[in-house]
C-alpha positions as CSV (number, residue, x, y, z in Angstrom):
1,M,105.6,105.2,76.1
2,L,104.6,103.4,79.3
3,Y,107.2,101.0,80.7
4,L,105.9,98.3,83.1
5,I,109.1,97.3,84.8
6,G,109.5,94.3,87.1
7,L,111.8,95.0,90.1
8,G,112.5,91.4,91.0
9,L,112.7,90.5,94.7
10,N,115.3,92.9,96.2
11,E,116.5,96.4,95.6
12,K,119.1,95.2,93.2
13,G,116.7,92.9,91.3
14,I,115.9,95.2,88.4
15,S,117.4,94.1,85.1
16,I,119.9,96.0,82.9
17,E,117.0,96.4,80.4
18,G,114.9,97.8,83.2
19,L,117.5,100.3,84.2
20,Q,118.0,101.4,80.6
21,A,114.3,102.1,80.3
22,V,114.2,104.0,83.6
23,N,117.0,106.3,82.3
24,K,114.7,107.1,79.3
25,C,111.8,108.2,81.5
26,N,110.9,111.6,82.8
27,K,108.6,110.2,85.5
28,I,109.2,107.2,87.7
29,Y,106.3,105.7,89.6
30,L,106.2,102.8,92.1
31,E,103.2,100.6,92.5
32,N,102.9,100.6,96.3
33,Y,99.8,98.7,97.3
34,T,100.1,95.0,96.4
35,V,103.1,93.9,98.6
36,D,105.0,94.6,101.8
37,F,108.3,95.6,100.3
38,P,111.4,94.1,101.9
39,Y,113.4,97.3,101.4
40,T,112.7,101.0,101.5
41,T,111.9,103.4,98.6
42,Q,115.1,105.3,99.4
43,E,117.2,102.1,98.9
44,L,115.6,101.6,95.5
45,E,116.1,105.2,94.6
46,K,119.8,104.8,95.4
47,E,120.0,101.8,93.1
48,I,118.3,103.4,90.1
49,G,119.6,106.9,90.6
50,K,116.3,108.6,90.2
51,K,113.5,110.0,92.5
52,I,110.4,107.8,92.7
53,E,106.8,108.8,93.3
54,K,104.6,106.2,95.0
55,L,101.2,105.4,93.5
56,E,98.1,104.0,95.3
57,R,95.6,101.8,93.6
58,K,93.3,104.7,92.5
59,D,96.2,106.4,90.8
60,V,97.1,103.3,88.7
61,E,93.5,102.4,87.9
62,N,92.5,105.8,86.5
63,D,93.7,107.3,83.2
64,K,96.6,109.3,84.7
65,L,99.4,107.0,83.5
66,I,97.9,106.6,80.0
67,K,97.6,110.3,79.5
68,E,101.1,110.9,80.5
69,A,102.5,108.0,78.5
70,K,101.0,109.5,75.3
71,K,103.2,112.6,75.9
72,E,106.4,111.3,77.4
73,N,108.2,108.2,78.7
74,V,106.8,107.0,82.0
75,A,107.9,104.1,84.1
76,L,105.8,102.1,86.5
77,L,108.0,100.0,88.8
78,I,106.3,96.8,90.1
79,Y,107.6,94.4,92.7
80,G,108.5,91.0,91.3
81,C,106.9,90.3,87.9
82,P,105.2,93.3,86.3
83,L,102.1,91.3,85.2
84,F,101.5,89.7,88.5
85,A,98.3,91.7,89.3
86,T,95.3,92.0,87.0
87,T,95.5,95.8,87.4
88,H,98.6,95.7,85.2
89,I,96.9,93.7,82.5
90,S,94.2,96.3,82.5
91,L,96.8,99.0,82.0
92,I,98.0,97.2,78.8
93,M,94.4,97.0,77.6
94,D,93.9,100.7,78.3
95,C,97.1,101.5,76.3
96,L,95.8,99.6,73.3
97,K,92.4,101.3,73.5
98,N,94.0,104.8,73.8
99,K,96.7,104.1,71.3
100,A,99.5,104.6,73.8
101,K,102.7,102.7,73.4
102,Y,103.8,100.4,76.1
103,Q,106.6,97.9,76.9
104,V,106.8,95.1,79.6
105,I,110.2,94.4,81.1
106,Y,110.3,91.3,83.2
107,S,112.1,90.2,86.3
108,A,112.0,87.4,88.9
109,S,108.9,86.9,91.0
110,V,107.8,84.9,94.0
111,F,106.9,82.1,91.6
112,D,110.5,81.6,90.8
113,A,111.8,81.9,94.3
114,V,109.5,79.4,96.0
115,A,111.2,76.7,94.0
116,E,114.2,77.0,96.4
117,C,112.3,75.0,99.0
118,G,112.5,72.0,96.8
119,L,108.9,71.5,95.7
120,Q,108.6,71.1,92.0
121,L,106.9,74.1,90.3
122,Y,105.0,72.1,87.7
123,K,103.2,70.3,90.6
124,F,101.6,73.5,91.9
125,G,97.9,74.0,91.4
126,K,95.8,77.2,91.6
127,I,97.3,80.1,93.5
128,S,95.1,81.7,96.2
129,S,95.3,85.0,98.2
130,M,94.5,85.2,101.9
131,P,92.7,88.5,102.5
132,K,93.1,90.5,105.7
133,W,90.0,90.1,107.7
134,Q,87.9,93.2,108.5
135,K,85.0,93.7,110.9
136,N,82.0,91.6,109.6
137,Y,84.2,90.4,106.7
138,E,85.9,87.1,107.3
139,P,86.1,85.2,104.0
140,D,87.6,81.7,103.8
141,S,87.1,81.2,100.1
142,F,90.9,81.2,99.5
143,L,90.9,77.7,101.1
144,K,88.6,76.4,98.4
145,F,91.5,76.6,95.9
146,V,93.7,74.6,98.4
147,E,91.0,72.0,98.7
148,E,90.8,71.7,94.9
149,N,94.6,71.4,94.6
150,N,94.6,68.8,97.4
151,S,92.1,66.7,95.5
152,I,94.6,66.3,92.6
153,N,97.6,66.0,94.9
154,A,98.9,69.4,93.8
155,H,100.9,71.9,95.9
156,S,99.1,75.1,97.0
157,L,100.7,78.6,97.1
158,I,98.9,81.1,99.4
159,L,99.8,84.7,99.0
160,V,99.2,86.8,102.1
161,D,97.5,90.2,102.0
162,I,99.6,93.3,102.6
163,G,99.7,94.5,106.3
164,M,99.0,91.1,108.0
165,D,101.2,90.2,110.9
166,F,102.5,86.6,110.8
167,S,100.6,85.6,113.9
168,E,97.4,87.1,112.5
169,A,97.8,85.2,109.2
170,L,98.4,81.9,111.1
171,N,95.4,82.4,113.2
172,E,93.2,83.1,110.1
173,L,94.6,80.0,108.4
174,E,93.9,77.8,111.4
175,I,90.3,79.2,111.9
176,C,89.5,78.6,108.2
177,C,90.9,75.1,108.2
178,N,88.8,74.2,111.3
179,K,85.7,75.8,109.8
180,R,86.0,73.9,106.5
181,E,87.2,70.7,108.2
182,F,90.4,70.8,106.2
183,K,93.2,68.8,107.8
184,L,96.2,71.0,108.0
185,N,99.4,69.0,108.2
186,K,103.0,70.3,107.9
187,F,103.3,73.3,105.6
188,V,105.9,75.8,104.4
189,V,106.4,79.4,105.2
190,C,108.6,81.4,102.7
191,S,109.9,84.7,104.0
192,N,111.7,87.6,102.3
193,L,112.3,85.6,99.2
194,G,115.2,86.7,97.0
195,T,116.8,88.9,99.7
196,K,119.6,88.4,102.1
197,K,117.0,87.6,104.7
198,S,115.4,84.8,102.6
199,S,114.2,81.9,104.8
200,F,112.0,78.8,104.7
201,Y,110.3,77.1,107.6
202,Y,108.5,73.7,107.5
203,G,106.4,72.3,110.2
204,N,103.0,72.1,111.8
205,I,101.1,75.2,112.9
206,E,102.1,74.9,116.5
207,K,105.8,74.8,115.7
208,L,105.4,77.7,113.2
209,K,103.7,79.9,115.8
210,T,107.0,80.0,117.7
211,K,108.8,81.7,114.8
212,K,109.2,85.4,114.4
213,I,108.7,86.0,110.7
214,K,108.4,89.4,109.0
215,A,106.7,90.4,105.8
216,P,106.7,89.7,103.0
217,Y,105.9,86.0,103.4
218,C,103.7,83.4,101.9
219,F,102.5,79.8,102.7
220,I,102.8,76.6,100.7
221,I,100.6,73.6,101.6
222,P,102.3,70.6,100.0
223,G,100.3,68.0,98.0
224,E,101.7,64.6,97.3
225,M,105.4,64.8,97.4
226,H,108.2,62.9,95.6
227,F,110.8,61.6,98.0
228,I,113.3,64.2,96.8
229,E,110.8,66.9,97.6
230,K,110.4,65.5,101.1
231,E,114.1,65.4,101.7
232,S,114.4,69.0,100.5
233,L,111.7,70.2,102.8
234,E,113.2,68.4,105.8
235,R,116.1,70.8,105.7
236,F,113.7,73.5,106.9
237,E,112.1,71.7,109.8
238,A,110.9,74.2,112.3
């Protein structure tokens, strides 16, 4: 059996159901490549009471987990929601093709936690991801989704690629907006959601540049806001 277990947003976020599944497993793996964790592997091991082996993308995308799951109980621990990334849907499809049993155990995700800023979840549009720029690779296509959301007055959630410093991400966002002639007004920065260090900042890019924010973090560009949403965001003025 392959258990896909959501960890929630902090080291204590795993559910009772998730812990019960972990206790059944001989091997415990951690998906380690889609997020900057706000806690250490050692802290998580202390909470679940078992040793964890970290997996990179290539380990998850090959048939390693499927082969093992056909012989014994195996857990793949995933930050936030277990079906957040398309890789994990592919794992389910591979289980079905290879007649391996699987179970998904859910927990809280960033989509739950962003609601604390006061913007209404049903008013969000398409989600986009800001990639870390490389030499000769500086895509701005993530902003296309923001533009589409803006055209229907919807809010935009931008997930930031792993390994990006806050100043680097702000610089990339600013360059993309200027390049695509997108007017960037006040927006929201959500940092370390679901942890004791959870924080929200709301302001223009110049104000936000003065903040020292550590990963994991994401951006929200608000669309048309109800007055209650505006009042809520004003609590977090930078």
